[in-house]
PLY file of the C-alpha trace (Angstrom):
ply
format ascii 1.0
element vertex 283
property float x
property float y
property float z
element edge 282
property int vertex1
property int vertex2
end_header
0.00 0.00 0.00
2.83 2.41 0.85
4.48 1.68 -2.47
1.20 2.35 -4.26
0.78 5.70 -2.48
4.36 6.68 -3.24
3.80 5.86 -6.91
0.63 7.98 -6.85
2.54 10.96 -5.43
5.32 10.61 -7.98
2.75 10.38 -10.78
0.94 13.49 -9.51
4.21 15.45 -9.33
5.15 14.33 -12.84
1.75 15.41 -14.23
2.12 18.83 -12.60
5.58 19.28 -14.08
4.40 18.29 -17.54
1.41 20.62 -17.28
3.66 23.46 -16.14
6.07 22.85 -19.02
3.25 22.74 -21.59
1.79 26.01 -20.27
5.28 27.54 -20.43
5.67 26.63 -24.11
2.12 27.60 -25.02
2.78 31.07 -23.61
5.69 31.51 -26.01
3.47 30.67 -28.97
0.57 32.86 -27.89
2.90 35.83 -27.33
4.83 35.42 -30.59
3.73 38.81 -31.96
4.76 40.56 -28.75
8.13 38.79 -28.93
8.72 40.03 -32.49
7.72 43.59 -31.62
9.99 43.68 -28.56
12.85 42.19 -30.60
12.49 44.96 -33.19
12.65 47.58 -30.46
15.66 45.88 -28.91
17.56 45.98 -32.20
16.57 49.59 -32.82
17.59 50.65 -29.29
21.12 49.37 -29.90
21.61 51.96 -32.64
19.75 54.98 -31.24
21.86 58.11 -31.68
24.43 56.29 -33.80
25.51 57.95 -37.06
26.14 54.65 -38.88
23.16 52.99 -37.25
22.44 49.48 -38.50
25.75 49.36 -40.42
27.47 48.69 -37.09
25.82 45.26 -37.22
28.20 44.47 -40.10
31.17 46.58 -39.04
31.67 45.00 -35.61
31.88 41.33 -36.73
34.01 42.29 -39.74
36.52 44.10 -37.51
36.59 41.15 -35.10
37.27 38.64 -37.87
39.94 40.87 -39.44
41.77 41.32 -36.12
41.77 37.56 -35.42
42.84 36.85 -38.99
45.78 39.27 -38.77
46.87 37.91 -35.38
46.68 34.21 -36.24
47.20 34.07 -40.01
49.71 36.91 -40.45
51.28 37.04 -36.98
51.35 33.39 -35.91
51.13 32.12 -39.51
48.45 29.52 -38.73
48.10 27.08 -41.62
44.79 26.63 -43.45
42.42 24.41 -41.46
41.40 21.18 -43.22
42.10 22.66 -46.63
40.12 25.87 -46.04
41.56 29.36 -45.61
41.83 30.15 -41.92
39.72 33.33 -42.15
36.85 31.38 -43.73
37.16 28.49 -41.26
37.29 30.91 -38.34
34.28 32.94 -39.50
32.14 29.81 -39.80
32.76 29.00 -36.15
32.59 32.58 -34.87
29.24 33.20 -36.57
27.30 30.82 -34.34
29.49 31.09 -31.23
29.09 34.89 -31.12
25.32 34.58 -31.24
25.33 31.98 -28.47
27.37 34.26 -26.19
25.34 37.37 -27.07
22.04 35.67 -26.22
23.24 34.05 -22.99
25.00 37.15 -21.66
22.08 39.38 -22.60
19.47 37.04 -21.13
21.20 36.49 -17.79
20.40 39.99 -16.55
17.17 40.44 -18.47
14.80 40.02 -15.49
16.68 42.53 -13.35
16.94 45.04 -16.22
13.17 44.70 -16.83
12.22 44.91 -13.16
9.39 47.29 -14.03
7.64 44.37 -15.75
8.07 41.90 -12.89
5.22 43.27 -10.79
2.88 43.15 -13.79
1.26 39.80 -13.13
-0.10 39.44 -16.65
3.26 39.95 -18.37
4.92 36.66 -19.45
8.50 37.12 -18.24
9.61 33.89 -19.89
9.49 35.58 -23.32
12.34 37.99 -22.46
15.18 35.53 -23.30
13.35 34.70 -26.53
13.34 38.42 -27.37
17.12 38.47 -26.89
17.42 35.44 -29.17
15.39 37.01 -31.97
17.18 40.37 -31.76
20.57 38.60 -31.90
19.63 37.22 -35.33
20.52 40.60 -36.87
24.19 40.29 -35.88
24.18 36.62 -36.79
22.86 37.41 -40.27
25.71 39.89 -40.72
28.22 37.20 -39.75
26.68 34.73 -42.22
26.78 37.27 -45.06
30.44 37.99 -44.31
31.08 34.24 -44.26
29.44 33.81 -47.67
31.58 36.62 -49.10
34.72 34.94 -47.72
33.61 31.60 -49.18
33.17 33.18 -52.62
36.58 34.89 -52.41
38.20 31.59 -51.40
36.70 29.93 -54.47
34.55 27.39 -52.63
31.43 26.28 -54.52
27.84 26.96 -53.51
26.18 24.02 -51.78
22.64 23.21 -50.74
24.15 22.14 -47.44
24.35 25.85 -46.58
20.65 25.60 -45.69
21.48 22.85 -43.21
22.87 25.63 -41.00
19.23 26.47 -40.17
18.98 23.13 -38.38
22.08 23.90 -36.30
20.78 27.42 -35.64
17.54 25.94 -34.29
19.48 23.42 -32.20
21.57 26.22 -30.71
18.39 28.20 -29.98
16.93 25.37 -27.89
20.18 24.98 -25.95
20.74 28.67 -25.28
17.11 29.28 -24.27
17.30 26.52 -21.69
20.50 28.01 -20.28
19.05 31.54 -20.46
15.92 30.68 -18.49
18.11 29.06 -15.87
20.66 31.89 -15.54
18.05 34.66 -15.81
16.04 33.22 -12.90
19.11 32.50 -10.76
20.53 35.98 -11.38
17.56 37.51 -9.58
18.62 35.83 -6.34
22.39 35.40 -6.87
23.83 38.63 -8.23
27.15 36.98 -9.08
25.48 34.86 -11.76
26.25 37.39 -14.49
29.96 37.44 -13.66
30.05 33.65 -13.42
28.44 33.32 -16.86
30.95 35.78 -18.35
33.88 33.78 -16.96
32.37 30.50 -18.16
31.92 31.94 -21.64
35.60 32.91 -21.73
36.55 29.39 -20.72
34.02 27.96 -23.16
35.52 29.94 -26.01
38.80 28.10 -25.55
37.18 24.78 -24.62
35.11 24.88 -27.82
37.17 24.54 -31.03
36.17 27.96 -32.35
39.56 28.92 -33.82
41.59 25.80 -33.16
41.16 22.42 -34.82
40.17 19.54 -32.53
42.42 17.24 -34.58
45.50 18.76 -32.92
44.43 17.11 -29.67
45.37 13.51 -28.79
42.58 11.11 -29.67
42.12 10.08 -26.04
41.30 13.71 -25.13
39.13 14.61 -28.10
36.02 13.04 -26.54
36.22 15.59 -23.69
35.89 18.47 -26.13
33.25 16.69 -28.19
31.14 16.34 -25.02
30.70 20.12 -25.06
27.29 20.65 -26.76
28.55 23.77 -28.53
31.19 21.67 -30.31
28.32 19.98 -32.15
26.94 23.37 -33.22
30.24 24.99 -34.21
31.37 21.92 -36.15
27.91 21.69 -37.69
28.24 25.19 -39.12
31.57 24.27 -40.67
30.14 21.02 -41.99
27.26 22.95 -43.57
29.14 25.85 -45.14
32.57 24.36 -45.83
32.53 20.57 -46.02
29.00 19.59 -47.14
28.64 16.97 -44.40
25.03 16.02 -43.46
24.08 16.23 -39.80
23.10 12.54 -39.69
26.68 11.60 -40.57
27.53 12.06 -36.87
24.40 10.34 -35.57
25.94 9.35 -32.21
26.95 12.96 -31.52
23.51 14.12 -32.67
21.75 11.82 -30.21
24.08 12.91 -27.42
23.55 16.60 -28.19
19.75 16.38 -28.18
19.76 14.33 -24.99
21.81 16.97 -23.17
19.92 19.88 -24.77
16.50 18.46 -23.90
17.61 18.07 -20.28
18.96 21.64 -20.19
15.85 23.13 -21.83
13.38 21.32 -19.57
15.41 22.10 -16.44
15.72 25.78 -17.38
12.01 26.13 -18.08
10.94 24.37 -14.87
13.39 26.32 -12.68
12.17 29.58 -14.23
8.55 28.63 -13.56
9.38 27.59 -10.01
11.22 30.81 -9.12
9.07 33.27 -11.08
6.50 33.86 -8.26
9.34 35.09 -6.03
10.89 37.58 -8.49
8.75 40.49 -7.26
9.96 39.97 -3.69
13.59 40.46 -4.68
13.87 42.94 -7.57
0 1
1 2
2 3
3 4
4 5
5 6
6 7
7 8
8 9
9 10
10 11
11 12
12 13
13 14
14 15
15 16
16 17
17 18
18 19
19 20
20 21
21 22
22 23
23 24
24 25
25 26
26 27
27 28
28 29
29 30
30 31
31 32
32 33
33 34
34 35
35 36
36 37
37 38
38 39
39 40
40 41
41 42
42 43
43 44
44 45
45 46
46 47
47 48
48 49
49 50
50 51
51 52
52 53
53 54
54 55
55 56
56 57
57 58
58 59
59 60
60 61
61 62
62 63
63 64
64 65
65 66
66 67
67 68
68 69
69 70
70 71
71 72
72 73
73 74
74 75
75 76
76 77
77 78
78 79
79 80
80 81
81 82
82 83
83 84
84 85
85 86
86 87
87 88
88 89
89 90
90 91
91 92
92 93
93 94
94 95
95 96
96 97
97 98
98 99
99 100
100 101
101 102
102 103
103 104
104 105
105 106
106 107
107 108
108 109
109 110
110 111
111 112
112 113
113 114
114 115
115 116
116 117
117 118
118 119
119 120
120 121
121 122
122 123
123 124
124 125
125 126
126 127
127 128
128 129
129 130
130 131
131 132
132 133
133 134
134 135
135 136
136 137
137 138
138 139
139 140
140 141
141 142
142 143
143 144
144 145
145 146
146 147
147 148
148 149
149 150
150 151
151 152
152 153
153 154
154 155
155 156
156 157
157 158
158 159
159 160
160 161
161 162
162 163
163 164
164 165
165 166
166 167
167 168
168 169
169 170
170 171
171 172
172 173
173 174
174 175
175 176
176 177
177 178
178 179
179 180
180 181
181 182
182 183
183 184
184 185
185 186
186 187
187 188
188 189
189 190
190 191
191 192
192 193
193 194
194 195
195 196
196 197
197 198
198 199
199 200
200 201
201 202
202 203
203 204
204 205
205 206
206 207
207 208
208 209
209 210
210 211
211 212
212 213
213 214
214 215
215 216
216 217
217 218
218 219
219 220
220 221
221 222
222 223
223 224
224 225
225 226
226 227
227 228
228 229
229 230
230 231
231 232
232 233
233 234
234 235
235 236
236 237
237 238
238 239
239 240
240 241
241 242
242 243
243 244
244 245
245 246
246 247
247 248
248 249
249 250
250 251
251 252
252 253
253 254
254 255
255 256
256 257
257 258
258 259
259 260
260 261
261 262
262 263
263 264
264 265
265 266
266 267
267 268
268 269
269 270
270 271
271 272
272 273
273 274
274 275
275 276
276 277
277 278
278 279
279 280
280 281
281 282
């Protein structure tokens, strides 16, 4: 009888969690027009009072790529990576990594920076990280256009696999939203969360093969770097734009990535829902 009652309690808790998660996702869909409108305002606010305005969206990533190219290709004379010019190879990885960092860093403090919305009971706070994700697409598009220009200059052919990058972009979105809901909710109560995320992103930049090739590592250590979910995304962008490798070619890594990402996304959403009622007491 005790076992039966325990099973009943576990089943009831599971149903509540599933219901909470479904309501969380339904809110995102119902508020999709509000998300788009807020994303437009977020992009516009980044260029208010700027003479060059939206052109900075292209200038900033181009300067970043040029600086890294000069340092590593000209200064350290890094050889082409896997038969592709280093600048092109680097841009393919930087395009998606930069968006990941921009969304996560921007989302971590998004509840505190929008404290005036916290006390509005009807406002769905869980859409704020999604707004950051949508607004970051502008910079990401600039990176992709620069990448395509570099590919053309390097003489690489057009490939339909370029469109496969949309799959990896969607995969990154699920991962970063899960992390963003988690860090955004924790940052309300632990003010050091933002600094911790910044430090982890610096470590992650070096732990993820963004501008170094994983093949330089001993084989017995490569699995450690492949266990980083962002390795799957960064390598996926290179596979799509440079090497024409289908995502199902690495099916074991694909299964691993989605297992970890699903866990992160569900955990982030549930933690956000659990802590949300207490936001107004702290901010």
